[in-house]
C-alpha positions in Angstrom: 5.3 19.7 4.7 2.4 18.9 7.0 1.8 15.6 8.7 -1.1 13.3 7.9 -2.7 10.1 9.1 -0.3 8.1 11.3 0.9 4.5 11.1 3.3 2.6 13.3 6.0 2.0 10.7 5.2 4.5 7.9 4.8 8.3 7.8 2.8 10.3 5.3 3.8 13.9 4.4 2.3 16.3 2.0 3.3 19.2 -0.3 0.2 20.4 -2.2 -1.0 17.6 -4.5 2.1 15.5 -3.8 2.2 13.0 -0.8 5.2 11.1 0.5 5.0 7.7 2.0 8.1 7.3 4.1 9.3 3.9 5.4 10.1 4.6 9.1 11.8 1.5 10.6 15.2 3.1 10.3 16.5 1.2 13.4 15.9 -2.0 11.5 17.1 -0.8 8.1 13.4 -0.6 7.0 13.4 -4.4 6.9 9.9 -5.7 6.2 8.0 -7.2 9.1 4.2 -7.9 9.0 3.5 -4.5 10.4 5.4 -2.6 7.8 3.8 -4.7 5.0 0.4 -3.8 6.4 1.2 -0.1 6.9 2.6 0.3 3.4 -0.6 -1.2 2.0 -2.9 0.9 4.2 -1.0 4.2 3.5 -1.2 3.8 -0.3 -4.9 2.7 0.0 -5.6 5.8 2.1 -3.9 8.2 -0.3 -5.6 6.5 -3.3 -9.0 7.5 -1.9 -7.9 11.1 -1.2 -8.6 13.3 -4.3 -6.3 16.0 -2.9 -3.4 13.6 -3.6 -2.4 13.2 -7.2 1.1 11.7 -7.0 3.0 9.8 -4.4 6.7 9.7 -3.6 7.9 6.6 -1.8 11.1 7.1 0.2 12.7 5.8 3.4 14.4 7.1 6.6 17.7 5.8 7.8 20.8 4.4 6.1 19.0 2.1 3.7 15.8 2.1 1.7 15.1 -1.5 2.8 17.1 -4.6 3.8 14.2 -6.7 2.6 12.4 -9.3 4.7 13.0 -8.9 8.5 14.6 -12.3 9.2 14.9 -11.4 12.9 11.1 -10.9 13.2 10.3 -13.9 11.1 10.0 -16.4 14.0 7.5 -14.1 15.7 5.6 -13.2 12.5 5.5 -16.7 11.0 5.5 -18.8 14.2 1.7 -19.0 14.6 1.4 -20.2 11.0 4.0 -23.0 11.5 2.3 -24.3 14.6 -0.4 -26.2 12.7 -0.2 -29.6 10.9 1.5 -30.0 7.5 -1.6 -29.4 5.4 -2.5 -26.4 7.6 1.0 -25.0 7.4 0.9 -25.1 3.6 -2.5 -23.6 3.3 -1.8 -20.8 5.8 1.6 -20.0 4.2 -0.1 -19.7 0.8 -2.7 -17.3 2.3 0.0 -15.3 4.0 2.1 -15.1 0.8 -1.0 -13.9 -1.1 -1.6 -11.2 1.4 2.0 -10.0 1.4 1.8 -10.0 -2.4 -1.2 -7.7 -2.4 0.4 -5.4 0.2 3.7 -5.2 -1.6 2.0 -4.7 -4.9 -0.3 -1.9 -3.7 1.6 0.9 -5.5 0.8 -0.8 -8.8 -2.8 -1.3 -7.9 -3.7 2.2 -7.0 -4.8 4.9 -9.5 -2.1 7.5 -8.5 1.4 7.4 -10.0 4.1 6.5 -7.6 7.8 7.7 -7.8 10.2 5.6 -5.7 13.3 7.4 -4.4 15.9 4.8 -3.3 19.0 5.4 -1.3 21.5 2.8 0.1 20.6 -0.8 0.0 17.4 -2.0 -1.6 17.2 -5.8 -1.1 14.7 -8.5 -1.7 11.3 -7.3 -0.6 12.5 -3.7 -1.0 13.1 -4.5 -4.7 9.6 -6.1 -4.9 8.2 -2.9 -3.5 9.9 -0.5 -5.9 9.2 -2.8 -8.9 5.5 -2.1 -8.2 6.1 1.7 -8.6 5.7 3.7 -11.8 9.1 5.5 -11.7 12.3 4.9 -9.8 15.2 7.2 -9.0 18.2 6.5 -6.8 21.4 7.9 -5.2 24.8 7.1 -6.5 25.5 4.9 -3.5 22.3 2.8 -4.0 22.7 -1.0 -4.2 20.1 -3.4 -5.5 19.8 -7.2 -4.9 17.3 -9.9 -5.7 18.9 -12.2 -3.2 16.3 -14.6 -2.1 18.3 -17.5 -3.6 21.0 -16.8 -1.0 18.6 -17.9 1.7 17.2 -20.8 -0.3 14.0 -19.1 -1.3 12.2 -18.1 -4.6 11.3 -14.4 -4.7 7.5 -14.5 -4.4 6.3 -10.9 -3.8 6.4 -9.5 -7.4 10.0 -9.1 -8.6 10.0 -12.1 -10.9 6.7 -11.0 -12.4 7.4 -7.3 -12.7 11.1 -7.0 -13.4 11.0 -8.7 -16.8 8.8 -5.8 -18.0 11.2 -3.3 -16.5 14.7 -4.6 -17.2 14.0 -7.6 -19.5 14.0 -11.3 -19.1 17.7 -11.9 -19.4 18.6 -9.3 -16.7 15.9 -10.6 -14.4 17.2 -14.1 -14.7 20.8 -12.9 -14.0 19.8 -11.1 -10.8 17.5 -13.9 -9.6 19.7 -16.8 -10.4 23.0 -15.3 -9.1 21.5 -13.3 -6.2 24.3 -10.7 -7.0 24.3 -7.1 -6.0 24.3 -4.3 -8.6 25.2 -0.7 -8.2 23.4 2.4 -9.3 25.3 2.6 -12.6 24.2 -0.9 -13.6 20.7 -0.2 -12.4 20.5 2.9 -14.7 21.9 0.9 -17.6 19.3 -1.8 -17.2 16.5 0.7 -16.9 15.6 -0.3 -13.3 16.0 3.4 -12.5 15.6 6.4 -14.7 18.0 8.7 -12.9 21.0 8.6 -10.5 21.7 11.5 -8.1 24.7 12.4 -6.0 23.1 12.2 -2.6 19.8 12.0 -0.8 19.1 15.7 -0.9 19.5 15.7 -4.7 17.5 12.5 -5.0 14.6 13.9 -3.0 14.7 17.2 -4.9 14.5 15.3 -8.2 11.8 12.9 -7.1 9.7 15.8 -5.8 10.2 17.8 -9.0 9.1 14.8 -11.0 6.1 14.3 -8.8 5.1 18.0 -9.0 5.5 17.8 -12.8 3.0 14.9 -12.9 0.7 16.6 -10.4 0.5 19.6 -12.6 -1.2 17.6 -15.3 -4.8 16.5 -15.5 -5.5 13.7 -13.0 -8.0 12.3 -15.4 -5.3 11.9 -18.0 -2.5 10.8 -15.7 -4.6 8.1 -14.0 -5.9 7.0 -17.4 -2.3 6.6 -18.6 -1.5 4.4 -15.6 -4.7 2.4 -16.0 -4.2 1.8 -19.7 -0.5 0.8 -19.3 -1.5 -1.7 -16.6 -4.3 -3.0 -18.7 -1.9 -3.7 -21.6 -0.6 -6.8 -19.6 -1.6 -9.9 -21.4 -3.0 -8.1 -24.4 -1.7 -7.9 -28.0 -1.0 -4.5 -29.4 -4.3 -4.5 -31.3 -6.2 -5.5 -28.2 -4.5 -2.7 -26.3 -5.4 -0.2 -29.0 -9.0 -1.4 -28.8 -9.0 -1.0 -25.0 -7.6 2.5 -25.0 -10.1 3.6 -27.7 -12.9 2.5 -25.4 -11.3 4.2 -22.4 -10.9 7.5 -24.2 -14.4 7.4 -25.6 -15.6 7.3 -22.0 -13.1 9.8 -20.4 -11.7 12.2 -23.1 -14.6 14.6 -22.8 -13.6 15.8 -19.4 -13.6 19.2 -17.8 -9.8 19.0 -17.6 -9.7 18.7 -21.4 -11.9 21.8 -21.8 -9.6 23.6 -19.3 -6.5 22.5 -21.3 -7.9 23.9 -24.5 -9.0 27.1 -22.9 -5.7 27.6 -21.2 -3.9 27.0 -24.5 -5.8 29.7 -26.3 -5.6 32.1 -23.4 -1.9 31.5 -23.0 -2.0 30.6 -19.3 -1.2 27.6 -17.1 -4.2 25.2 -16.9 -5.8 24.6 -13.5 -6.9 21.0 -13.5 -9.5 19.6 -11.1 -9.6 16.0 -12.1 -13.2 16.2 -13.4 
């Protein structure tokens, strides 16, 4: 794989049309400080604007995917905010939380599908981050925890909003209210992940294979699927059907569709361009 644009706490690697965003604060368990929040956002934004990238794999260096919010860095990160008067504190904290929400939710906001490959612990903000991804795979030793309640907080970066769609309301309430840890087997049963793999090597092989499978399809179609699924939020089934009809009326007559039909009749693999 070749290297790409550099960030302080995140790496980007490439293999053809697949890019990997790699959390790179291994010495801190990939715990989320303000720099990592910003780098994650900027890396995904950069790749979303790069037409050579069709799919993104999100993974992490070190022993854990993420230990969540970096509590050791919090006094440094949040100190300037807390230095103001009470009204100022509340306003600035609200602004900060809004910014962190946008940064953590960036995988959901971009056009490209994102496959999360999770190993070891995935706690708090790490769970917020992977809940914003389109697909999730993990190792057999992975552990997940929505544990903000243990530190007298309400999870505010996306888990409480996204997890009910992924694992259902009852399971989300269980995880949020008890702050318990769950293992990979339970995560698979809940639908939090779609596959469990023996070790990191097998995990990355599976994640990359899934990404390559997606990358081999028409970018117009794949990005359309993600857009329409996201647009379904808050709509009835009939409203969703109306929306996708309008979407396809605008995009179905693509060069990729012509290529798909030609390749079918010529009995060859289609070569999609995203046009």
